Gaussian input, Z-matrix of N, CA and C with variables (Angstrom, degrees):
# hf/3-21g

backbone

0 1
 N
 C     1     B1
 C     2     B2     1     A1
 N     3     B3     2     A2     1     D1
 C     4     B4     3     A3     2     D2
 C     5     B5     4     A4     3     D3
 N     6     B6     5     A5     4     D4
 C     7     B7     6     A6     5     D5
 C     8     B8     7     A7     6     D6
 N     9     B9     8     A8     7     D7
 C    10    B10     9     A9     8     D8
 C    11    B11    10    A10     9     D9
 N    12    B12    11    A11    10    D10
 C    13    B13    12    A12    11    D11
 C    14    B14    13    A13    12    D12
 N    15    B15    14    A14    13    D13
 C    16    B16    15    A15    14    D14
 C    17    B17    16    A16    15    D15
 N    18    B18    17    A17    16    D16
 C    19    B19    18    A18    17    D17
 C    20    B20    19    A19    18    D18
 N    21    B21    20    A20    19    D19
 C    22    B22    21    A21    20    D20
 C    23    B23    22    A22    21    D21
 N    24    B24    23    A23    22    D22
 C    25    B25    24    A24    23    D23
 C    26    B26    25    A25    24    D24
 N    27    B27    26    A26    25    D25
 C    28    B28    27    A27    26    D26
 C    29    B29    28    A28    27    D27
 N    30    B30    29    A29    28    D28
 C    31    B31    30    A30    29    D29
 C    32    B32    31    A31    30    D30
 N    33    B33    32    A32    31    D31
 C    34    B34    33    A33    32    D32
 C    35    B35    34    A34    33    D33
 N    36    B36    35    A35    34    D34
 C    37    B37    36    A36    35    D35
 C    38    B38    37    A37    36    D36
 N    39    B39    38    A38    37    D37
 C    40    B40    39    A39    38    D38
 C    41    B41    40    A40    39    D39
 N    42    B42    41    A41    40    D40
 C    43    B43    42    A42    41    D41
 C    44    B44    43    A43    42    D42
 N    45    B45    44    A44    43    D43
 C    46    B46    45    A45    44    D44
 C    47    B47    46    A46    45    D45
 N    48    B48    47    A47    46    D46
 C    49    B49    48    A48    47    D47
 C    50    B50    49    A49    48    D48
 N    51    B51    50    A50    49    D49
 C    52    B52    51    A51    50    D50
 C    53    B53    52    A52    51    D51
 N    54    B54    53    A53    52    D52
 C    55    B55    54    A54    53    D53
 C    56    B56    55    A55    54    D54
 N    57    B57    56    A56    55    D55
 C    58    B58    57    A57    56    D56
 C    59    B59    58    A58    57    D57
 N    60    B60    59    A59    58    D58
 C    61    B61    60    A60    59    D59
 C    62    B62    61    A61    60    D60
 N    63    B63    62    A62    61    D61
 C    64    B64    63    A63    62    D62
 C    65    B65    64    A64    63    D63
 N    66    B66    65    A65    64    D64
 C    67    B67    66    A66    65    D65
 C    68    B68    67    A67    66    D66
 N    69    B69    68    A68    67    D67
 C    70    B70    69    A69    68    D68
 C    71    B71    70    A70    69    D69
 N    72    B72    71    A71    70    D70
 C    73    B73    72    A72    71    D71
 C    74    B74    73    A73    72    D72
 N    75    B75    74    A74    73    D73
 C    76    B76    75    A75    74    D74
 C    77    B77    76    A76    75    D75
 N    78    B78    77    A77    76    D76
 C    79    B79    78    A78    77    D77
 C    80    B80    79    A79    78    D78
 N    81    B81    80    A80    79    D79
 C    82    B82    81    A81    80    D80
 C    83    B83    82    A82    81    D81
 N    84    B84    83    A83    82    D82
 C    85    B85    84    A84    83    D83
 C    86    B86    85    A85    84    D84
 N    87    B87    86    A86    85    D85
 C    88    B88    87    A87    86    D86
 C    89    B89    88    A88    87    D87
 N    90    B90    89    A89    88    D88
 C    91    B91    90    A90    89    D89
 C    92    B92    91    A91    90    D90
 N    93    B93    92    A92    91    D91
 C    94    B94    93    A93    92    D92
 C    95    B95    94    A94    93    D93
 N    96    B96    95    A95    94    D94
 C    97    B97    96    A96    95    D95
 C    98    B98    97    A97    96    D96
 N    99    B99    98    A98    97    D97
 C   100   B100    99    A99    98    D98
 C   101   B101   100   A100    99    D99
 N   102   B102   101   A101   100   D100
 C   103   B103   102   A102   101   D101
 C   104   B104   103   A103   102   D102
 N   105   B105   104   A104   103   D103
 C   106   B106   105   A105   104   D104
 C   107   B107   106   A106   105   D105
 N   108   B108   107   A107   106   D106
 C   109   B109   108   A108   107   D107
 C   110   B110   109   A109   108   D108
 N   111   B111   110   A110   109   D109
 C   112   B112   111   A111   110   D110
 C   113   B113   112   A112   111   D111
 N   114   B114   113   A113   112   D112
 C   115   B115   114   A114   113   D113
 C   116   B116   115   A115   114   D114
 N   117   B117   116   A116   115   D115
 C   118   B118   117   A117   116   D116
 C   119   B119   118   A118   117   D117
 N   120   B120   119   A119   118   D118
 C   121   B121   120   A120   119   D119
 C   122   B122   121   A121   120   D120
 N   123   B123   122   A122   121   D121
 C   124   B124   123   A123   122   D122
 C   125   B125   124   A124   123   D123
 N   126   B126   125   A125   124   D124
 C   127   B127   126   A126   125   D125
 C   128   B128   127   A127   126   D126
 N   129   B129   128   A128   127   D127
 C   130   B130   129   A129   128   D128
 C   131   B131   130   A130   129   D129
 N   132   B132   131   A131   130   D130
 C   133   B133   132   A132   131   D131
 C   134   B134   133   A133   132   D132
 N   135   B135   134   A134   133   D133
 C   136   B136   135   A135   134   D134
 C   137   B137   136   A136   135   D135
 N   138   B138   137   A137   136   D136
 C   139   B139   138   A138   137   D137
 C   140   B140   139   A139   138   D138
 N   141   B141   140   A140   139   D139
 C   142   B142   141   A141   140   D140
 C   143   B143   142   A142   141   D141
 N   144   B144   143   A143   142   D142
 C   145   B145   144   A144   143   D143
 C   146   B146   145   A145   144   D144
 N   147   B147   146   A146   145   D145
 C   148   B148   147   A147   146   D146
 C   149   B149   148   A148   147   D147
 N   150   B150   149   A149   148   D148
 C   151   B151   150   A150   149   D149
 C   152   B152   151   A151   150   D150
 N   153   B153   152   A152   151   D151
 C   154   B154   153   A153   152   D152
 C   155   B155   154   A154   153   D153
 N   156   B156   155   A155   154   D154
 C   157   B157   156   A156   155   D155
 C   158   B158   157   A157   156   D156
 N   159   B159   158   A158   157   D157
 C   160   B160   159   A159   158   D158
 C   161   B161   160   A160   159   D159
 N   162   B162   161   A161   160   D160
 C   163   B163   162   A162   161   D161
 C   164   B164   163   A163   162   D162
 N   165   B165   164   A164   163   D163
 C   166   B166   165   A165   164   D164
 C   167   B167   166   A166   165   D165
 N   168   B168   167   A167   166   D166
 C   169   B169   168   A168   167   D167
 C   170   B170   169   A169   168   D168
 N   171   B171   170   A170   169   D169
 C   172   B172   171   A171   170   D170
 C   173   B173   172   A172   171   D171
 N   174   B174   173   A173   172   D172
 C   175   B175   174   A174   173   D173
 C   176   B176   175   A175   174   D174
 N   177   B177   176   A176   175   D175
 C   178   B178   177   A177   176   D176
 C   179   B179   178   A178   177   D177
 N   180   B180   179   A179   178   D178
 C   181   B181   180   A180   179   D179
 C   182   B182   181   A181   180   D180
 N   183   B183   182   A182   181   D181
 C   184   B184   183   A183   182   D182
 C   185   B185   184   A184   183   D183
 N   186   B186   185   A185   184   D184
 C   187   B187   186   A186   185   D185
 C   188   B188   187   A187   186   D186
 N   189   B189   188   A188   187   D187
 C   190   B190   189   A189   188   D188
 C   191   B191   190   A190   189   D189
 N   192   B192   191   A191   190   D190
 C   193   B193   192   A192   191   D191
 C   194   B194   193   A193   192   D192
 N   195   B195   194   A194   193   D193
 C   196   B196   195   A195   194   D194
 C   197   B197   196   A196   195   D195
 N   198   B198   197   A197   196   D196
 C   199   B199   198   A198   197   D197
 C   200   B200   199   A199   198   D198
 N   201   B201   200   A200   199   D199
 C   202   B202   201   A201   200   D200
 C   203   B203   202   A202   201   D201
 N   204   B204   203   A203   202   D202
 C   205   B205   204   A204   203   D203
 C   206   B206   205   A205   204   D204
 N   207   B207   206   A206   205   D205
 C   208   B208   207   A207   206   D206
 C   209   B209   208   A208   207   D207

   B1=1.4354
   B2=1.5292
   B3=1.3225
   B4=1.4561
   B5=1.5263
   B6=1.3110
   B7=1.4650
   B8=1.5233
   B9=1.3204
   B10=1.4652
   B11=1.5300
   B12=1.3257
   B13=1.4704
   B14=1.5324
   B15=1.3197
   B16=1.4662
   B17=1.5285
   B18=1.3361
   B19=1.4667
   B20=1.5264
   B21=1.3275
   B22=1.4696
   B23=1.5240
   B24=1.3125
   B25=1.4632
   B26=1.5256
   B27=1.3290
   B28=1.4708
   B29=1.5276
   B30=1.3285
   B31=1.4591
   B32=1.5236
   B33=1.3221
   B34=1.4623
   B35=1.5256
   B36=1.3158
   B37=1.4676
   B38=1.5272
   B39=1.3212
   B40=1.4666
   B41=1.5270
   B42=1.3266
   B43=1.4598
   B44=1.5221
   B45=1.3208
   B46=1.4700
   B47=1.5257
   B48=1.3292
   B49=1.4677
   B50=1.5235
   B51=1.3183
   B52=1.4673
   B53=1.5260
   B54=1.3146
   B55=1.4683
   B56=1.5288
   B57=1.3067
   B58=1.4645
   B59=1.5176
   B60=1.3179
   B61=1.4587
   B62=1.5247
   B63=1.3263
   B64=1.4540
   B65=1.5233
   B66=1.3068
   B67=1.4627
   B68=1.5208
   B69=1.3087
   B70=1.4551
   B71=1.5256
   B72=1.3145
   B73=1.4655
   B74=1.5290
   B75=1.3381
   B76=1.4659
   B77=1.5251
   B78=1.3255
   B79=1.4638
   B80=1.5285
   B81=1.3237
   B82=1.4669
   B83=1.5264
   B84=1.3367
   B85=1.4656
   B86=1.5260
   B87=1.3243
   B88=1.4642
   B89=1.5191
   B90=1.3100
   B91=1.4671
   B92=1.5301
   B93=1.3192
   B94=1.4623
   B95=1.5337
   B96=1.3458
   B97=1.4712
   B98=1.5258
   B99=1.3425
   B100=1.4644
   B101=1.5268
   B102=1.3418
   B103=1.4567
   B104=1.5235
   B105=1.3347
   B106=1.4671
   B107=1.5180
   B108=1.3380
   B109=1.4576
   B110=1.5152
   B111=1.3185
   B112=1.4545
   B113=1.5229
   B114=1.3086
   B115=1.4620
   B116=1.5205
   B117=1.3134
   B118=1.4609
   B119=1.5212
   B120=1.3135
   B121=1.4678
   B122=1.5229
   B123=1.3015
   B124=1.4514
   B125=1.5138
   B126=1.3157
   B127=1.4536
   B128=1.5188
   B129=1.3405
   B130=1.4609
   B131=1.5195
   B132=1.3212
   B133=1.4583
   B134=1.5247
   B135=1.3188
   B136=1.4575
   B137=1.5199
   B138=1.3180
   B139=1.4529
   B140=1.5167
   B141=1.3337
   B142=1.4575
   B143=1.5219
   B144=1.3234
   B145=1.4570
   B146=1.5183
   B147=1.3063
   B148=1.4574
   B149=1.5293
   B150=1.3058
   B151=1.4625
   B152=1.5237
   B153=1.3060
   B154=1.4702
   B155=1.5294
   B156=1.3303
   B157=1.4636
   B158=1.5209
   B159=1.3411
   B160=1.4688
   B161=1.5251
   B162=1.3230
   B163=1.4657
   B164=1.5272
   B165=1.3158
   B166=1.4654
   B167=1.5243
   B168=1.3199
   B169=1.4622
   B170=1.5236
   B171=1.3145
   B172=1.4681
   B173=1.5196
   B174=1.3081
   B175=1.4680
   B176=1.5224
   B177=1.3138
   B178=1.4629
   B179=1.5248
   B180=1.3148
   B181=1.4622
   B182=1.5208
   B183=1.3306
   B184=1.4617
   B185=1.5210
   B186=1.2878
   B187=1.4647
   B188=1.5205
   B189=1.3200
   B190=1.4523
   B191=1.5219
   B192=1.3150
   B193=1.4538
   B194=1.5107
   B195=1.3117
   B196=1.4579
   B197=1.5220
   B198=1.3344
   B199=1.4604
   B200=1.5208
   B201=1.2978
   B202=1.4611
   B203=1.5181
   B204=1.3015
   B205=1.4638
   B206=1.5174
   B207=1.2952
   B208=1.4732
   B209=1.5057
   A1=108.35
   A2=115.96
   A3=120.91
   A4=110.79
   A5=115.11
   A6=120.21
   A7=109.09
   A8=116.14
   A9=119.21
   A10=110.79
   A11=117.60
   A12=120.85
   A13=110.59
   A14=116.34
   A15=120.30
   A16=111.35
   A17=117.17
   A18=120.00
   A19=110.93
   A20=116.27
   A21=120.03
   A22=110.66
   A23=116.97
   A24=121.16
   A25=110.70
   A26=117.50
   A27=120.52
   A28=110.85
   A29=116.01
   A30=120.00
   A31=111.09
   A32=116.38
   A33=120.96
   A34=110.94
   A35=116.25
   A36=120.20
   A37=110.14
   A38=116.61
   A39=120.30
   A40=111.75
   A41=117.17
   A42=121.42
   A43=114.36
   A44=117.98
   A45=120.83
   A46=111.12
   A47=115.28
   A48=121.03
   A49=111.67
   A50=116.00
   A51=121.50
   A52=108.33
   A53=118.23
   A54=120.63
   A55=111.80
   A56=116.20
   A57=122.24
   A58=108.34
   A59=116.12
   A60=120.52
   A61=112.30
   A62=117.81
   A63=122.16
   A64=110.99
   A65=116.52
   A66=121.48
   A67=108.77
   A68=116.64
   A69=121.43
   A70=107.42
   A71=117.35
   A72=119.91
   A73=112.17
   A74=118.17
   A75=120.09
   A76=111.15
   A77=117.03
   A78=120.49
   A79=110.82
   A80=116.40
   A81=119.76
   A82=111.31
   A83=116.87
   A84=120.13
   A85=110.43
   A86=116.79
   A87=120.28
   A88=111.50
   A89=116.32
   A90=120.37
   A91=109.79
   A92=116.78
   A93=120.93
   A94=110.81
   A95=116.99
   A96=121.46
   A97=112.27
   A98=116.87
   A99=123.99
   A100=112.51
   A101=115.77
   A102=121.22
   A103=111.78
   A104=116.57
   A105=122.17
   A106=108.28
   A107=114.76
   A108=120.04
   A109=108.80
   A110=115.17
   A111=121.18
   A112=108.56
   A113=115.82
   A114=122.05
   A115=106.78
   A116=116.57
   A117=121.11
   A118=112.41
   A119=117.39
   A120=121.00
   A121=109.98
   A122=116.47
   A123=120.97
   A124=114.35
   A125=118.03
   A126=120.96
   A127=115.12
   A128=118.53
   A129=121.51
   A130=109.47
   A131=116.56
   A132=121.06
   A133=108.87
   A134=116.48
   A135=121.39
   A136=109.09
   A137=115.90
   A138=121.49
   A139=110.49
   A140=115.58
   A141=120.59
   A142=108.41
   A143=115.58
   A144=121.12
   A145=109.88
   A146=115.83
   A147=120.76
   A148=108.05
   A149=116.52
   A150=120.60
   A151=109.85
   A152=116.07
   A153=121.39
   A154=111.14
   A155=117.11
   A156=121.40
   A157=111.86
   A158=116.89
   A159=120.66
   A160=110.95
   A161=116.82
   A162=120.98
   A163=111.03
   A164=117.27
   A165=120.47
   A166=110.35
   A167=117.44
   A168=120.06
   A169=111.45
   A170=117.76
   A171=120.11
   A172=110.66
   A173=116.06
   A174=120.23
   A175=112.09
   A176=116.49
   A177=119.96
   A178=112.72
   A179=117.71
   A180=119.66
   A181=114.75
   A182=119.96
   A183=120.37
   A184=114.79
   A185=119.98
   A186=121.00
   A187=112.11
   A188=117.95
   A189=121.52
   A190=112.36
   A191=117.99
   A192=121.75
   A193=114.44
   A194=118.55
   A195=121.58
   A196=111.49
   A197=117.17
   A198=119.78
   A199=108.50
   A200=116.07
   A201=121.12
   A202=108.79
   A203=116.20
   A204=119.23
   A205=109.24
   A206=114.04
   A207=120.13
   A208=109.65
   D1=139.27
   D2=-179.49
   D3=-85.80
   D4=145.06
   D5=174.85
   D6=-79.93
   D7=166.39
   D8=177.50
   D9=-64.94
   D10=-29.26
   D11=176.33
   D12=-66.59
   D13=-41.94
   D14=179.94
   D15=-67.34
   D16=-39.77
   D17=176.16
   D18=-63.34
   D19=-42.17
   D20=177.66
   D21=-62.58
   D22=-37.61
   D23=178.81
   D24=-65.75
   D25=-40.49
   D26=176.14
   D27=-59.35
   D28=-44.45
   D29=178.92
   D30=-64.76
   D31=-38.61
   D32=178.41
   D33=-61.08
   D34=-44.99
   D35=179.34
   D36=-64.52
   D37=-43.82
   D38=-179.47
   D39=-61.99
   D40=-40.75
   D41=-172.15
   D42=-96.33
   D43=1.85
   D44=-176.14
   D45=-66.29
   D46=135.20
   D47=176.10
   D48=-81.73
   D49=-26.18
   D50=-179.02
   D51=-121.57
   D52=155.36
   D53=178.23
   D54=-58.72
   D55=140.45
   D56=178.94
   D57=-100.23
   D58=129.94
   D59=-177.42
   D60=-120.60
   D61=3.17
   D62=-176.36
   D63=-81.33
   D64=137.31
   D65=173.92
   D66=-118.60
   D67=124.64
   D68=171.62
   D69=-138.04
   D70=-172.92
   D71=-174.33
   D72=-63.07
   D73=-33.07
   D74=178.47
   D75=-66.66
   D76=-43.99
   D77=177.64
   D78=-62.82
   D79=-41.33
   D80=-179.48
   D81=-65.75
   D82=-38.56
   D83=177.28
   D84=-64.86
   D85=-42.78
   D86=179.07
   D87=-64.66
   D88=-34.31
   D89=176.90
   D90=-67.83
   D91=-39.53
   D92=178.49
   D93=-64.05
   D94=-35.39
   D95=177.52
   D96=-80.93
   D97=1.15
   D98=-179.19
   D99=61.29
   D100=37.37
   D101=176.83
   D102=-99.64
   D103=-22.37
   D104=174.62
   D105=-133.66
   D106=160.92
   D107=177.21
   D108=-146.43
   D109=161.10
   D110=176.55
   D111=-87.24
   D112=129.45
   D113=174.59
   D114=-103.84
   D115=111.46
   D116=-174.81
   D117=-102.69
   D118=16.15
   D119=178.81
   D120=-70.17
   D121=142.16
   D122=177.63
   D123=80.67
   D124=9.22
   D125=176.60
   D126=89.56
   D127=-21.29
   D128=178.02
   D129=-103.15
   D130=139.14
   D131=176.56
   D132=-91.23
   D133=122.31
   D134=176.73
   D135=-130.83
   D136=155.88
   D137=179.32
   D138=-90.02
   D139=144.03
   D140=174.02
   D141=-146.69
   D142=157.81
   D143=177.60
   D144=-72.81
   D145=143.59
   D146=171.27
   D147=-84.79
   D148=173.91
   D149=175.11
   D150=-57.66
   D151=-40.53
   D152=179.20
   D153=-63.47
   D154=-41.28
   D155=178.42
   D156=-65.91
   D157=-42.77
   D158=177.73
   D159=-63.50
   D160=-40.98
   D161=179.90
   D162=-65.04
   D163=-41.32
   D164=178.05
   D165=-59.99
   D166=-48.41
   D167=179.77
   D168=-65.51
   D169=-36.36
   D170=177.34
   D171=-60.86
   D172=-44.15
   D173=-179.80
   D174=-67.33
   D175=-36.78
   D176=-179.33
   D177=-73.97
   D178=-26.97
   D179=-173.01
   D180=-111.47
   D181=-17.18
   D182=-173.84
   D183=-129.78
   D184=11.54
   D185=-176.08
   D186=-95.19
   D187=36.62
   D188=-177.19
   D189=-67.75
   D190=-32.08
   D191=-175.00
   D192=-76.81
   D193=-3.69
   D194=-176.32
   D195=-105.75
   D196=35.71
   D197=178.87
   D198=-77.79
   D199=130.73
   D200=-179.25
   D201=-117.12
   D202=134.87
   D203=177.17
   D204=-83.25
   D205=142.97
   D206=-176.96
   D207=-99.02

């Protein structure tokens, strides 16, 4: 389960206007869960969401139409 700090970090990476190069424990945890990865193209290492990370955020923020009654 992700902490609120890790979820906030995912949103930060998704919404960043500039490449993010900071590594802290939240970024490392997200990398371990395969939600973010290092993009080393162009000589600079920057963080980006993986397909899995994008899908998680999509489900958390846009799945309103899939409400099922119990």
